[in-house]
N, C-alpha and C positions, 0 to 999 in steps of 0.2 A: 469607580471606573465602570465602563459599560462592558457587558459580556452577553453573549448568546448562550442561554442555558436551556437544557432539556428538563422539562417538568413532567411530561407524560407523552405518550404517543400522539403525534400531531399537535403537540403543545410546546413549541419553542418560543422563548421570550427574550427580548432585549431587556436585561435587568441592570440596574445600577447596584453594584456590589462594592465592598471595601477593597481598596488597593491591597495587593499582597504585602505581608509584613516584610520587614528587612531580613535579608538572608542570614540564617544561622550558620554554624560550622558546616562546611561542605555543601552549602547551597548557593544558588545563583539566581538573581532576579533579572529577567529578560523582558525588554519592551518589545512586544510582538510586532511583526511587520506584515507578513503574508501567511495565510493558513489555507490549506486545501479542504474541500468538502469530500470526505471519503465515503466509499460504499458502506462502511460500518456506520458512519454518521447517518446515512440515509436509512439504513435498517432500523436504527434506534428511533429515528423520527417517524418511520412508518408504523412500526409495531413493537417498539420497545416498552419498558427497558429490557435489554438483552444482556449486554456486558455491564451496563450501569447498575451498580448495586442498590438494592432497595433497603438493605441493612448495611451498617458500616462494614467496609471492606476489611477482611481479617488482617491485612498488613498496613494499609494506609489509613483506614478509618473513614474513607470517603463514602458518600452516598448522595443521592439526588436532593435537590436539583443540582445538575452537573453542567459545568462549563464544558462545551464540546471542543473538539479540535485536537488532533494528535499529529497532523502533518503541518509543521510550521517552523519558522525561524524568526530571528529578530536581532536585537542589539543588547549586549550585556549592560545593565544599568548599575548593578551593585553585586559584590561578591562577599561571601562569608569567610570566616576564619578558616585557614588551611587550603583554600582554593588556589591552585597554581596553574590549572590547565587553560584558563581564560582570564582576561583582564577587562576592566570597564572599557566600553567602547568597541569591543570585538563584535563582529557580526558572526552569528552562530546558527547552526541547524540543530534542531531538537531531536534527540533519540528518545522516544517517549516511554520506553519500557522501564518500570520501577519494580524492584524486587529486593529481597534480602541479598546482600553481597556475599554472604556465607551462611552456613548453618543448615542448608538442605542439600540433598544429593546432587542436584543439577547445578545450583549456584556454586557449590564447592568445586565443580569441574569446569566452571566458566560458561556453562550452558544456561545463561541467565534467562533466555527467552522460554525455557522449559520449566522454570520454577513454579511449583504449585501455588505460591503466594503472589504470582505475577499481577501487577496492576499497570494501568496505562494513563499517562497524562491525557486529559480530555475525555476519559471514560471512567476512571476509578481513582482519581487524584483530586486534590482540592482545587486545581485550576486546569486550564487548557488553552489551546491556541486561539479560540474564538473569543478572546478578551484582549483588553489593551495591554496587559502584562501577565506574566506567569512566574511563579517561584518554583524552581526545579532543583534537582541535585546536580552536583558537578559532573557526575558521569552521564547526565542527560544532555550535556551541551558539547558541541564540537565546532571549533572555529572554522570558518570557511575562508578560502583564499580570495584575494582582491578581484580575480577574474570571474568569480562566481556572483551571480546576481541574488538579490534578496528573494526574488520569486523562485529561483532554483533551490535556495535553501529549504523552501517548503516542499520541494519535490524529492528530497533525499529519502524520506520515509517510504513512500510508495515504490520508489526505485529500488530500495533495499529489498522489498518484498519480491520484486521481479528478478533481481540478481540472484537472490537465494534460491528461487524456483529453478532458475537455469543451472545453478550449481547442483541442486538436488538431482536434476535430470542428466547431469554430466555433459551439458552442451559444450562443444569444443570446435576447433577449426574444421570447417567442412561439414558440420552437422546439418541434417534436415530436421526442421522443427515445425510442428503444428501447435498453434495456440488457439484454444476455443474461447471466444469472448473478446471483442474489440473495445471493451471499456478501458478505463485508465490503466488498470493493472495489466490487462491483456496487451495494450499498446506498449507499455513500458517493458513487458516481457519480450515482445518482439525486438525492441531496441536493445535490451540486455542480451538477447540471443545473438543479434548481429554483432554487438560489441565483443562477445565471446568467440566470434569467428564463424557463426552459422552461415552456411552458403545458400541455403534454400529455406524460405519461410512461407508458411501457410497460416491464414487466420480465418476463422468462421464466426459469423454473427448473423442474427436475424435482422439487424438494423442496417439498411443499405447506406445510410448517411455515414455511419461509423466505418463501414468497409471502404467507402470512398476516401474518408480521412486517412485510413490505413495506407491506401495507395498513394496518397499525397506525401505522407511521412516516409514511407518505404516503397518507392515506385515498383520494385521487383517482387513485392509480396504477392502471393496468389491468394485471392479472396474467394470465400465460399459462403453462400447463403443457404443454410440447411433447409429452408423452405422450398428451394428449387433444385438443389443438388445433394447427393449423398456425400458427406464429408470424406469418408474413407475411400470412396471411388475416385474422387478428385485427387486426393493425396497419392494413392497408388498409381494413378495414370501419369503423374508428374515426377515420380521418384525412380531412381536407378533400379532396374530390374522389376519395376512395378510392385515393390514389396512393402511400401509404406515408409513413414518417417522414422528417423532414429529416436526422436523424443516427441511426446505430446504433452502439453501443459494446459490443464483445465483451469480457467480463470473466471468461471461463471458461478459455480455452485449449483449446477443444474445436472440432473441425472442423464438427460439426453446428450449433453456435452461430454460428460464423462464416458458414456458408452461410445460416443464418436471417437474419443481419444483411444480407447481400447481397440476399436476396430481399425483405426488408421495407422497405428504404429506397426513396424515390421516385427518379425519374430526376434525375440531377445531385445525388443525395444523397451523404452522406459516411459511410463505415464506418471506425471507429477500432478497431484491434486492440490491446488492453491485456493480456489474458491471455497467458501464455507457452505456446506450443504445443510439445509434446515432439518433434514430427516434422513433416515436410512435409505440407501439406494442399492438395488440388486444389480449384480454384474454376472456375466456369463463366465463363471470361474473355470469351466472346462477350457474355454479359449485362453484364459490367463495361463493355465497350466500347460496346455498343449502347445501354445506358442512361446512358452518360456519367457513371459513378460515380467517386468518389474513394475510394481505400483508403489509410489512413495507419497507420503504427505509432505507438505511444506508449510510450516507454521511460522509466520512472521519472519524473523531473521536473527542471526547471532548479533549481539550488540556491537561486537568489534568490527562489523562491516562498515561503520560510518565513514572512516577515513578513505576506505577503498571506493565507496560509492561516490563520495565527494570528488575524488580524483577522476573517476569516470565521467562525471557530469562536467566538471570544470575544464577537462581536457577537450571536450567536444566529442569524445568517443561514444558517449551515450547522451544524445541531445534531448534530455527529458522535457525541456521547455516546449518542444513541438506538440506536446499533448494538451497544452493549455489553450482553451478556446474562448474563455470569458473571464472577466474580473468583475467582482461586485463589491459593495460596501457592506459593513455589518448591518446597517439599517435595511438593506435590500436582500440580505442573504437568504432569507426563507423563501420569499416570493420569486426572486430572480435566480436563486441558486438551488436550494433543496427541491422546490416544486418543479423547476425546469428539468433537473436531473432525473426525477422520478417518471418523466414522460417516456414510455418505452419507444416511442417514435421520434424522440428528441434528436436534435442535431448537435448538442453540446457534449463535450467529453470531460475535461477537467476544468472545474471552476475554482478560482482562487478568490478569497476574501482579502481585500486590501484594508488593513487596519489603520492606515495613516489617514484615511478619508472619513 
């Protein structure tokens, strides 16, 4: 079968590889349908390997070259012994986290996403979504309802990141929320905040095209370009009592965006760090203490979020499909997908690869 594999930085290739083996006990073979190009995939392409192991992964044994893709869905083609959660022919979304199901402190407590032996389909597993098929574990597949499209199945994973970030921030009915970064995760975080009941939304980004798209998706969002305006000043000017937002969620992985979040939240506000920072970033910790702020990390998502996120998308409460701006084929994925998304002035947001073409 054909697969897009990472060999080295700036070296992605369409390779012909063996079809996955037939599923063993507790395994599921999925014929992939759509897969999203994630920011993590872009980082691997630009200057990896980062998460892709150069030596066999301690739990899965996987190493490069690696089939990419962890935001995907498809149709169940075969199931192994003991699998009861799905049947052949079911349309599914993939929850890509792989880890011991017991035996370490976090897995024993159901906090699978915090396991020290964590691996991911498409980064440290034998397969991934950017191939015609993938063999995964039964706990990696979740059936989707009839009203949910195949494209939406590929959006559950990034949406779960956004929903968890809002949960970490305590976003609730009436909240005012700032999101820094109008990329796919930032846009989904805005939609997740609105679905949670947030009444006032702000988003900052250096790319005016993305800010315009944000206004198209959420017409009442207040957009801010930090090149022209101070983020904190705009937020304070538009919040009750001019005190700042209740919650600020950083979705860039940029020190200036994080500092803007700290500046823009009110006293006793919550800052949630979702974007991955490549190095240490200093903060004004006097202000953190003096203003009684909470700063929280938000790593991935609890694996039990999948049914909840599927309900949010399928019901229309969280219209994740609005962030999709382009679809490409596997053959054109590098030039028309990866390279396009790396353009800082680009107009594309979320690009999906259609594996049926």
